[in-house]
C-alpha positions as CSV (number, residue, x, y, z in Angstrom):
1,X,0.7,0.3,0.1
2,X,1.5,3.2,-1.2
3,X,1.4,6.2,1.2
4,X,-1.4,9.5,0.8
5,X,-0.3,12.7,1.3
6,X,1.0,13.8,5.1
7,X,2.1,9.9,5.3
8,X,-1.5,8.1,5.6
9,X,-1.8,5.3,3.8
10,X,-4.3,5.7,0.7
11,X,-7.3,3.8,1.5
12,X,-8.0,0.1,0.5
13,X,-11.3,0.3,-1.9
14,X,-12.7,-3.4,-2.5
15,X,-14.1,-3.7,-5.6
16,X,-16.5,-6.9,-6.5
17,X,-14.3,-9.5,-8.2
18,X,-16.3,-9.5,-11.3
19,X,-15.3,-5.7,-11.9
20,X,-12.1,-6.2,-11.0
21,X,-11.3,-9.0,-13.7
22,X,-13.0,-6.6,-15.9
23,X,-15.9,-8.7,-17.1
24,X,-19.1,-9.1,-16.7
25,X,-21.5,-10.3,-13.4
26,X,-21.0,-14.6,-14.2
27,X,-24.7,-16.6,-14.1
28,X,-25.1,-18.0,-10.4
29,X,-24.8,-22.2,-10.7
30,X,-27.5,-21.9,-8.1
31,X,-30.1,-25.1,-9.5
32,X,-33.5,-26.7,-8.3
33,X,-31.6,-29.6,-7.8
34,X,-29.1,-28.5,-5.3
35,X,-32.5,-28.7,-2.4
36,X,-31.9,-32.5,-2.7
37,X,-28.9,-32.1,-0.7
38,X,-31.4,-31.5,2.2
39,X,-32.0,-35.1,2.2
40,X,-28.4,-37.0,3.5
41,X,-28.8,-34.3,6.2
42,X,-32.2,-34.5,6.9
43,X,-33.0,-38.2,7.0
44,X,-30.4,-39.2,9.7
45,X,-31.9,-36.1,12.2
46,X,-35.1,-39.0,12.4
47,X,-33.6,-40.6,15.2
48,X,-36.9,-42.7,15.7
49,X,-37.1,-44.2,12.9
50,X,-34.1,-46.3,12.9
51,X,-33.3,-46.2,17.0
52,X,-33.5,-50.0,17.5
53,X,-31.4,-53.2,17.5
54,X,-33.0,-55.3,15.1
55,X,-33.0,-56.6,12.2
56,X,-28.9,-57.6,12.5
57,X,-27.1,-57.5,9.4
58,X,-23.4,-59.7,9.9
59,X,-24.2,-59.5,13.5
60,X,-23.8,-55.6,13.7
61,X,-27.3,-54.0,15.4
62,X,-30.0,-52.2,12.5
63,X,-28.1,-48.5,14.1
64,X,-25.2,-49.4,12.9
65,X,-25.3,-50.3,10.0
66,X,-28.2,-48.3,8.9
67,X,-26.0,-45.4,9.6
68,X,-23.3,-46.8,7.3
69,X,-26.7,-46.7,4.4
70,X,-26.7,-43.4,5.1
71,X,-23.1,-42.3,4.5
72,X,-24.0,-44.2,1.2
73,X,-26.9,-42.1,0.7
74,X,-25.1,-39.0,1.0
75,X,-22.2,-39.7,-1.4
76,X,-25.3,-41.1,-4.1
77,X,-27.3,-38.3,-4.1
78,X,-24.5,-36.2,-3.9
79,X,-23.3,-37.1,-7.2
80,X,-26.6,-37.2,-8.6
81,X,-26.9,-33.4,-7.8
82,X,-23.4,-32.7,-9.5
83,X,-24.3,-34.2,-12.1
84,X,-27.9,-33.2,-12.6
85,X,-27.1,-29.2,-12.2
86,X,-23.9,-29.6,-14.4
87,X,-26.4,-30.5,-17.0
88,X,-27.9,-27.6,-16.5
89,X,-25.0,-25.7,-16.8
90,X,-24.3,-26.1,-20.5
């Protein structure tokens, strides 16, 4: 930063990114498909749905393998939203 008159530093001027790059405003990459990302967040919060021991899978109580299923659900929803939202951008 350069010193202005009387030895005081000049004020820092902040400009929006698009103005600093000299380009026009970019289109937003928001999509309605992004609402699906709430699904892997909301479902695990509904603990009464999976707060039990039976049925067991390979000796693991339902609660544990259901949690692992939520991880797989989250991965699948994220990949699907990325693919579908990417189609809208083109």
